[in-house]
N, C-alpha and C positions, 0 to 999 in steps of 0.2 A: 867636504863631500858635495857632489853636485845635486844629489837628490834632496829636495827641500824638506823631506820628512825625516831624513837621517841626520843624527848629531852624535857627537861624543861628549859625554859629561865626565867630570873628574870627581871621584870620591877619594879624598886624601890624595895619594899619588897613583891611584888606579883608574884606568880608562874604562868607562862603562858605555857600551853602545846602546843607543836608545832610538826609538822610532815613534813619531807623533802621528797617530791616526786621526786625521781631521774629521772624518765622518763620525767616529765614536767619541771624538774629543777627549782622548786619553793617551798617556804615554805607555809604551811597551819597552821593557828592559831585557837585555840579553841575560839569560839565566846563567850561562857559563861565566860571564864577566862578574856577575854578582857573587857566584860561588868563589871565584878567584879572589875577589875583594874581601870576602869573609874569611877565607881559609889559607890564602897564599899557597894553595895546593900546586904542586909541580904539574899535575895532570887534572885540571878542573873538569874535563870531559869525563874522565873515569870516576871522579868524585860524584859528579851529577848522576852518572849511570848507577853507581852503588847506592846513592841516596834514595833514588826512586825505588829500588828493590827493597831497601830497609824500611822505608815508610809504608810501602805496600804490605810488607809482612807484619809490621807492628800495628797498623791501623786500617789496613785494607783501603787506603786512599791512593789513587793513581795521580801522582803529581803531574804526569804528562797531560792530563785532561784540563789543567788550568793554564796550559801553554798554547801559544800559536807559533807556527813555523813562519818566520819572516826572513827575507833575504837581507842580510847585513854584510857590510864590507869586512874582509879579513885582512891580515897583514900583507898578503900578496896583492892587495888591491882589487881582488875579485869579490863578488858577493855570493854567499852561500846561505842555504836555509839554516836558520838558527832558532833554537828554542827560546821563545820570549814570553813574558808574562806582564800583565798590568800591575799596578801598585798593590792591589789586593792580593793577586797571586804571588807576587814576590814576597809580601809579608808572610804568607803561608809557608813559603819555602824557607825563609829566614828562621822561622820557628823550629824547623827541623835540623838546623845547622848550629851546633854548639860553637859559639864564637864570641869573644869579648867585643867584637866590632858590631854586633847585632844592633844594639841600641843606637849608636852613632849613624849606622847605615839607614835605620828607620827614619831618623830625623832628616837625613840627607834626601831620602826618597820623598818625604813629605814636602820638603822645600822645592824639589824639582817639580813635583806634581802641582804645586801652587803657582808656578810661573804662568801657565796658560790660564789657570783659574783667575789669577789676578787680572789677566788681560780681558777676561769676560766682564769683570766689574769696571775696568778702566780700559776701554778699547784703544785709547790713545797710546798705551804702552805697546800694543801689537802694531799699530800704525807706525810708530817711531822706529820699532825694531826692523820692520820691513823696509821703511824709508832709508835707513842707514845702510842696510844690507845692499840694496840696489844701487845706492850711490857709490859704495865701495867697489862694486862690480863695474862701474863706469857707464851706467845707463843715463840718458838725458832726463832732465826734469820733466819734460813733456811726456816721455814714455813712462816714467815713474808714476806720474799723476794718473795716467790711464790705467796702469797696472794695479795701483792701489784701489781705484774705483772698481776695477773688475773683481777684486777680492770681495768687496762689499756686495756686488751684484751676485757673485757666485754663492755667497752665504744666504742671500735672500732666496735664490733658486733652490738650494739644497734644503733650506728650512721649509719651503713650500712643498717639496717632494716628501719630506718627513711628515708634514701635516696630512698628506694624501695617502700615507701608509707605507712609504718606501723607507726601509730601515736597515738594509744590509749593504755592505760595501760593494758586493757584486752587482746589485741592482742599480746603485748610484753610478757605477762604472759603465753598465750597459746603457743607461739613459744618457749619460754624458757622450758616449760613443754615437748614439742615435742623433743627438743634437748636433754634434760636430759633423757627422756624415751628411746630414741634410743641408746645412747652410754652406759648408765648404766643399762638399763633393768628395771628401776624404774621410776614412775612418781615422780614429786617433792613431792607430798603428801606422797607417799609410801616411798620415800627416807628419808623424815623427820621422819616418823614413825619408820623406821629401826633404826635411830639414837636416837630415843626417844625425838624428838624436837616438839615444838609447834609453837611459833612465831619466834624462833631464825632464824638467817640467815643460810641457808644451807651451803653456801660456807665457812662460818666461822667455820663450824664443819666438814670439809673435811680433810682427810689426804693429805700429799704432793702429792701422786700419783693420788688421786681423783681430786685434783686441777689441776694437769698437764693435765689429760685426758679431764677435762671439758674445759680447755683453748684450747686444741687441737680441740675439737668439735666446739668451737666458732670461733677460728682462721680459721679453714677449711671452715666453713660456710661463713665467711666474704670474704675470697679469692674467693670461688666459686661464691658468689653473685657478686663480682666485675667483674668477668669474664663473667658471663651470663646475668647480668643486669636485674634481675627480676622486675616485676611490680605488686604491690598489694599483698594481703595476700597469695593466693594459690601458686603463683610462689615463693614467699619468703619461704613458708613452705617447698617447694621441695628442695631449696638450704640448708635449715636448716637440713633436713633429710640427704641429701648427706654429709654435713659437719660432722654431728654427727656420721654417719656411718664410717667415717675415724677413729674417736676416738674409736668406738666400735671394729673395726678390730684390732687396736693397743692393746686395752684392752684384747681381746681374745688371741692374740699372747703372751702377757706378762703373762697372767694367765696360759696358756699351758706350757710355758717355766719355769715359777717359781713354778707352782703347788699351787699358792695362789690366793685367790679371791681378786680382787681390791676393789670392793664396800664393804665398811666396816660399821659395826654398831657403830664404835668408834665416839664419839662426842667430842666437844671442851675440856671438862673436862678431858677425857681420853687422848686426844692428848697432852694436856699441862702437865699432870702428867707423861706421857711417856718421854717427853722432859726433865722434871725436874729430873727424875730418871737417865737419861743419864748423866746429869751434876753433879749428886751427887757423 
């Protein structure tokens, strides 16, 4: 899958669609896939529908309230809104499904959940995973080094936003859009359209210089925030604008001196092809 947050995990011979929420730092699992893995039902959607009714009648618990609707890929290659739950929510659902596979599935969920937790204790695991992924995709070592550094810078930026009181995915997305718009002149949506992207990660489709300037915007915002100690969304937005303006000024100077535009329509395919041609 192209979306860096989407993966397929295998439980026995069953495919489980999962989604990693980087802001919440937790996995979300497709409920329908979990139901199918537990029951081998020919119609897991119907099973899930009837399960919700039964649990509500028996215990007055709405299982839907522990779910999120996330767009996950289907067999036809398109993405559809799908009921998903984190590990805690999936454990609650499993309790309502009589199945001999319940305990093995719980162990599997615990193991999957520990993958990212292990990386928190040993960041080298996450670095090596990302390094190998980008190499397989054909990126140059120079680009990979910039991209891995940008991941570290991004984490510092989001950690500082959290310290300032930003704690929802929506607010993180809004502030990221503000930052991108100020330094590049494009909203995230416009930037993706320029590069011909849909669900792909924007930073994975940036040139070296674009990555550097985006890092400068985030690093500047982080340092300004540490110095001014903003509280809440509005004050944090101001520090993001100030930090992104530093990168915008740098971009304008480079463009004036070089005579070239920094923000490029080049996407990952073109960037990798350019790097491969240099090596040929």
